[in-house]
ZAPATI-104576 format. One record per residue (C-alpha): x, y, z; residue in one letter; residue number from 1. Coordinates in Angstrom, 3 decimals. Each point is the difference from the previous one (the first is absolute). Example, Ala and Ser with C-alpha at 12.3 -4.5 7.8 and 13.67 -1.06 7.14 Angstrom:
VOBA      east     north        up  residu  num
VOBA    12.300    -4.500     7.800       A    1
VOBA     1.370     3.440    -0.660       S    2
REM end
This chain:
VOBA      east     north        up  residu  num
VOBA   -23.083    -1.445    -6.191       M    1
VOBA    -0.829     3.392    -1.493       A    2
VOBA     1.563     0.713    -3.373       K    3
VOBA     3.055     2.254    -0.012       K    4
VOBA     1.828     2.008    -2.617       Y    5
VOBA     3.771     0.273     0.029       Y    6
VOBA     1.914     3.034    -1.237       V    7
VOBA     3.643    -0.478    -0.967       V    8
VOBA     1.887     3.262    -0.446       W    9
VOBA     3.424    -1.600    -0.237       E   10
VOBA     0.469    -3.630    -1.096       G   11
VOBA     0.664    -2.194    -3.022       R   12
VOBA    -3.256     1.325    -1.418       E   13
VOBA    -1.968     2.929     1.420       T   14
VOBA    -3.740     0.454     0.072       G   15
VOBA    -3.125    -1.269     1.741       I   16
VOBA    -0.387    -3.724     0.593       F   17
VOBA    -3.077    -1.853     1.155       T   18
VOBA     1.644    -2.955     1.730       D   19
VOBA     2.861    -0.359     2.486       W   20
VOBA     1.823    -2.692    -1.968       S   21
VOBA     0.472     2.246    -3.040       T   22
VOBA     0.961     2.950     2.183       C   23
VOBA     2.517    -2.117     1.906       K   24
VOBA     1.676    -1.027    -3.265       N   25
VOBA     0.736     3.662    -0.698       Q   26
VOBA     1.493     0.823     3.429       I   27
VOBA     1.510    -3.203     1.368       D   28
VOBA     3.768     0.505     0.425       K   29
VOBA    -0.218     3.233    -2.011       F   30
VOBA     2.270     2.614     1.601       A   31
VOBA    -1.960     3.110     0.942       G   32
VOBA    -3.422    -1.533    -0.680       A   33
VOBA    -2.843     2.349     0.896       K   34
VOBA    -3.565    -1.266     0.236       Y   35
VOBA    -3.216     0.202     2.042       K   36
VOBA    -3.397    -1.687     0.129       S   37
VOBA    -3.335     1.832    -0.280       F   38
VOBA    -3.581    -1.038     0.655       K   39
VOBA    -1.510     1.538    -3.130       T   40
VOBA     1.068     0.465    -3.599       L   41
VOBA    -0.706     3.718     0.269       G   42
VOBA     2.443     0.391     2.891       E   43
VOBA     2.617    -2.020    -1.868       A   44
VOBA    -0.368     2.057    -3.174       E   45
VOBA     0.181     3.283     1.937       A   46
VOBA     3.133    -1.159     1.800       A   47
VOBA     1.720    -1.292    -3.119       F   48
VOBA    -0.678     3.169    -1.969       H   49
VOBA     1.219     2.311     2.752       G   50
VOBA    -3.112     0.889     1.993       A   51
VOBA    -0.764    -1.250     3.472       G   52
VOBA     2.474    -2.425     1.559       T   53
VOBA     2.728    -0.220    -2.632       S   54
VOBA     3.595     0.443     1.144       P   55
VOBA     1.108     3.554     0.448       V   56
VOBA     3.078     1.246    -1.742       K   57
VOBA     2.938    -1.693     1.663       K   58
VOBA     2.272     1.919     2.244       N   59
VOBA     3.429    -1.337     0.817       S   60
VOBA    -1.290    -2.031     2.944       T   61
VOBA    -2.755    -1.677    -2.016       Q   62
VOBA     2.449    -0.728    -2.807       E   63
VOBA     2.269    -1.838     2.424       R   64
VOBA    -2.902    -1.900     1.523       L   65
VOBA    -1.427    -1.167    -3.317       S   66
VOBA     3.314    -1.004    -1.505       K   67
VOBA     1.303    -1.813     3.045       G   68
VOBA     3.135     2.082     0.282       S   69
VOBA     2.697    -0.478     2.571       S   70
VOBA    -2.084     1.890     2.588       T   71
VOBA    -2.375    -2.973     0.174       R   72
VOBA     2.541    -2.794     0.058       K   73
VOBA    -0.013    -1.789     3.317       Q   74
VOBA     3.325    -1.711     0.363       T   75
VOBA     1.742    -0.807     3.232       A   76
VOBA     2.852     2.318    -0.902       A   77
VOBA    -2.264     2.974    -0.752       Q   78
VOBA    -2.532    -0.653     2.749       G   79
VOBA    -3.586     0.999    -0.656       L   80
VOBA    -1.406     3.031    -1.728       K   81
VOBA    -2.450     1.850     2.231       T   82
VOBA    -3.137     1.239    -1.767       Y   83
VOBA    -1.560     3.359     0.815       T   84
VOBA    -3.725     0.753     0.026       A   85
VOBA     0.297     1.720    -3.387       D   86
VOBA     1.825    -2.952    -1.531       E   87
VOBA    -2.615    -2.403     1.345       I   88
VOBA    -2.784     2.132    -1.468       A   89
VOBA     1.774    -0.007    -3.380       A   90
VOBA    -0.025    -3.803    -0.216       L   91
VOBA    -2.778    -1.237    -2.288       L   92
VOBA    -1.012    -2.950     2.166       I   93
VOBA    -3.549    -1.270     0.577       D   94
VOBA     0.531    -1.171     3.585       T   95
VOBA     2.490     1.477     2.471       K   96
VOBA     0.418    -1.818     3.319       I   97
VOBA     1.719     1.640     2.989       F   98
VOBA     1.280    -2.002     2.970       T   99
VOBA     1.244     0.713     3.512       D  100
VOBA     0.671    -1.781     3.262       G  101
VOBA     0.195     1.310     3.543       G  102
VOBA     1.349    -1.268     3.310       C  103
VOBA    -0.282     1.589     3.462       E  104
VOBA     2.647    -0.325     1.389       P  105
VOBA     2.342    -1.905    -2.313       N  106
VOBA    -0.199    -2.896     0.711       P  107
VOBA    -3.493     0.195     1.441       G  108
VOBA    -3.592     0.221    -1.204       E  109
VOBA     0.021    -0.086    -3.799       A  110
VOBA    -2.545     0.441    -2.791       G  111
VOBA    -0.189     0.564    -3.743       S  112
VOBA    -1.912     2.344    -2.298       G  113
VOBA    -0.722     0.303    -3.718       V  114
VOBA    -1.607     2.719    -2.126       A  115
VOBA    -1.304    -0.913    -3.453       V  116
VOBA    -0.496     2.627    -2.712       Y  117
VOBA    -1.804    -0.724    -3.258       R  118
VOBA     0.238     2.606    -2.739       N  119
VOBA     1.777     2.261     2.539       D  120
VOBA    -2.916     0.019     2.465       A  121
VOBA    -0.093    -1.730     3.391       V  122
VOBA    -1.998    -3.206    -0.445       A  123
VOBA     0.757    -2.096     3.101       E  124
VOBA     1.896     0.131     3.284       L  125
VOBA     1.131    -3.148     1.825       W  126
VOBA     1.423    -0.690     3.444       Y  127
VOBA     0.894    -2.904     2.274       G  128
VOBA     2.531    -2.827     0.502       L  129
VOBA     0.479     1.100     3.593       Y  130
VOBA     2.858    -1.635     1.909       E  131
VOBA     0.397     0.647     3.744       P  132
VOBA     3.742    -0.686    -0.232       K  133
VOBA     0.879     1.086    -3.494       G  134
VOBA     2.594     2.200    -1.659       T  135
VOBA    -0.192     2.900    -2.406       N  136
VOBA     1.693    -2.065    -2.729       N  137
VOBA    -2.502    -2.828     0.356       T  138
VOBA    -2.909     2.448    -0.144       A  139
VOBA     1.430     1.607    -3.149       E  140
VOBA     0.483    -3.401    -1.636       L  141
VOBA    -3.543    -1.055     0.898       N  142
VOBA    -1.400     3.140    -1.630       A  143
VOBA     2.065    -0.513    -3.143       L  144
VOBA    -1.077    -3.643    -0.144       N  145
VOBA    -3.652     1.025     0.056       Q  146
VOBA     0.695     2.535    -2.753       A  147
VOBA     1.527    -2.734    -2.162       L  148
VOBA    -3.093    -2.154     0.522       I  149
VOBA    -2.198     2.948    -0.976       M  150
VOBA     2.199     0.742    -3.010       A  151
VOBA    -0.456    -3.551    -1.244       Q  152
VOBA    -3.775     0.457     0.091       N  153
VOBA     0.240     3.347    -1.807       E  154
VOBA     2.179    -1.513    -2.728       I  155
VOBA    -2.496    -2.836    -0.477       E  156
VOBA    -2.584     2.745    -0.592       N  157
VOBA     2.274     1.502    -2.672       E  158
VOBA     1.060     3.016     2.041       Q  159
VOBA     3.512     1.432     0.039       S  160
VOBA     1.411     0.158     3.540       V  161
VOBA     2.765     1.671     1.998       A  162
VOBA     0.736    -0.449     3.710       I  163
VOBA     1.512     2.796     2.105       F  164
VOBA     1.768    -0.903     3.240       C  165
VOBA     2.015     2.171     2.395       D  166
VOBA     2.098    -2.922     1.287       S  167
VOBA     3.201    -0.441    -1.991       K  168
VOBA     0.655    -3.127     2.054       Y  169
VOBA    -3.240    -1.626    -1.189       S  170
VOBA     0.505     0.936    -3.638       I  171
VOBA     3.610    -1.135    -0.112       Q  172
VOBA    -0.771    -3.261     1.817       C  173
VOBA    -2.451    -0.996    -2.719       I  174
VOBA     1.428     1.580    -3.155       T  175
VOBA     3.753    -0.272     0.635       Q  176
VOBA     1.351    -1.920     2.962       W  177
VOBA    -2.282    -3.058    -0.213       A  178
VOBA     1.452    -0.853    -3.414       V  179
VOBA     3.395    -0.658     1.563       G  180
VOBA    -1.406    -1.560     3.161       W  181
VOBA    -1.929    -2.563    -2.050       E  182
VOBA     3.097    -0.926    -1.997       K  183
VOBA     1.865    -0.607     3.280       K  184
VOBA    -2.731    -2.220     1.422       G  185
VOBA    -1.673     2.862     1.853       W  186
VOBA     3.065     0.893     2.020       T  187
VOBA     2.066     3.157     0.240       K  188
VOBA     3.333     1.019     1.387       K  189
VOBA    -0.097     1.430     3.457       G  190
VOBA    -2.978    -1.801     1.490       G  191
VOBA    -3.628    -0.987    -0.388       E  192
VOBA    -2.453     1.458    -2.481       I  193
VOBA    -2.709     1.481     2.189       K  194
VOBA    -3.623    -0.396    -1.155       N  195
VOBA     1.199    -2.812    -2.280       L  196
VOBA    -3.293    -1.877    -0.404       A  197
VOBA    -1.827     3.200    -0.950       L  198
VOBA     2.797     1.106    -2.335       I  199
VOBA     0.015    -3.352    -1.808       K  200
VOBA    -3.767     0.234    -0.529       E  201
VOBA     0.259     3.579    -1.257       M  202
VOBA     2.968    -0.713    -2.239       F  203
VOBA    -1.854    -2.851    -1.733       A  204
VOBA    -2.984     2.267    -0.579       R  205
VOBA     2.156     2.883    -1.255       H  206
VOBA     1.799    -2.299    -2.431       Q  207
VOBA    -3.351    -0.749    -1.620       L  208
VOBA    -0.994     3.663    -0.164       L  209
VOBA     3.277     1.881    -0.502       K  210
VOBA    -0.506     0.603    -3.736       D  211
VOBA    -3.449     1.473     0.635       K  212
VOBA     0.278     1.988     3.234       V  213
VOBA     2.526     2.574     1.174       Q  214
VOBA     0.949     0.204     3.681       V  215
VOBA     1.209     3.562     0.570       L  216
VOBA     1.341     1.956     2.958       H  217
VOBA    -1.505     3.130     1.554       V  218
VOBA     1.108     1.881     3.090       N  219
VOBA    -2.314    -0.158     2.973       G  220
VOBA    -1.650     3.099     1.470       H  221
VOBA     0.901     2.388    -2.822       V  222
VOBA    -3.564     0.676    -1.134       G  223
VOBA    -0.572    -2.890    -2.413       V  224
VOBA    -3.701    -0.498     0.706       E  225
VOBA    -0.113    -3.756    -0.667       G  226
VOBA     2.942    -0.619     2.298       N  227
VOBA    -1.564     2.137     2.731       E  228
VOBA    -3.290    -1.900    -0.255       L  229
VOBA     1.793    -3.355     0.204       A  230
VOBA     1.833     1.294     3.071       D  231
VOBA    -3.283     0.927     1.714       R  232
VOBA    -1.369    -3.461    -0.781       M  233
VOBA     3.015    -1.607     1.685       S  234
VOBA    -0.921     1.924     3.159       I  235
VOBA    -3.645    -1.088    -0.335       V  236
VOBA     1.330    -3.569    -0.133       A  237
VOBA     1.945     0.465     3.233       I  238
VOBA    -2.890     1.718     1.760       Q  239
VOBA    -2.587    -2.570    -1.102       S  240
VOBA     2.373    -2.955     0.507       R  241
VOBA    -1.562    -1.575    -3.079       D  242
VOBA     2.008    -3.061    -1.061       T  243
VOBA    -1.926    -0.348    -3.275       D  244
VOBA     0.564     2.327    -2.939       F  245
VOBA    -3.175     2.061    -0.123       T  246
VOBA    -1.492     2.549    -2.367       C  247
VOBA    -0.613     3.338     1.739       Y  248
VOBA    -3.787     0.419     0.062       R  249
VOBA    -0.284     3.507     1.368       E  250
VOBA    -0.648     2.944    -2.307       E  251
VOBA     3.033     0.771    -2.173       L  252
VOBA     0.329     3.508     1.354       D  253
VOBA     3.593     0.589    -1.053       I  254
VOBA     0.481     3.160     2.031       R  255
VOBA    -1.297    -1.666     3.168       A  256
VOBA     2.106    -3.115    -0.531       I  257
VOBA     3.151     2.049    -0.584       L  258
VOBA    -0.733     1.832     3.253       A  259
VOBA     0.325    -3.284     1.911       M  260
VOBA     3.089    -0.780     2.034       R  261
VOBA     3.054    -0.809    -2.099       T  262
VOBA     2.253    -3.012     0.351       G  263
REM end
């Protein structure tokens, strides 16, 4: 693995660190930690001293994001905060993963899509998990499940990760409701838990990752590029009827992909 340099702007100690373990000691469970990895020492030094990719002066939105204020708390009573494109761009995260699912009609033909950004540039698009008799909720869960699997790989490669999903149902199933369902033997008042097998798998995975990956909500079709790309991939999944989860191998012509039919 190529050597990396880690800049910590806010942590127990600040500076440039040459290994992840030392960097992690400065940021782990530190409220408002701010850090980023770089490929070269020169880039790290430029960022730390205020040139290049260092954090810009915080505005009120960035201050709330970095300090984990009440706008980011995701409790059942408060619902979910919805992140805008500007707020997503302000997050100092190495890997940002966007998910979406589509179904035509609902229930009907369903598919899932994912867009992966590394250092705020589109790196990969994924599509698949076609179901001839699926639902929109199942397609959304499938996409989020794939994002969690990808996030685990990114974390193992010492990258910071956030997942952005436009399905409040999917997020709340995994981050909120499943906690109570598990305690009650995977039952709930009022009837069955739909998609239970998938939710149990996802909940177990999220429990392992929850201290290292954020699962955040975005609105669909409001111009958040990553969400729009994931949406187009869900339609590619339906059109191709691909039951595997497949990396999009065509040219990553963002304008052309965004011009595709929406879900």
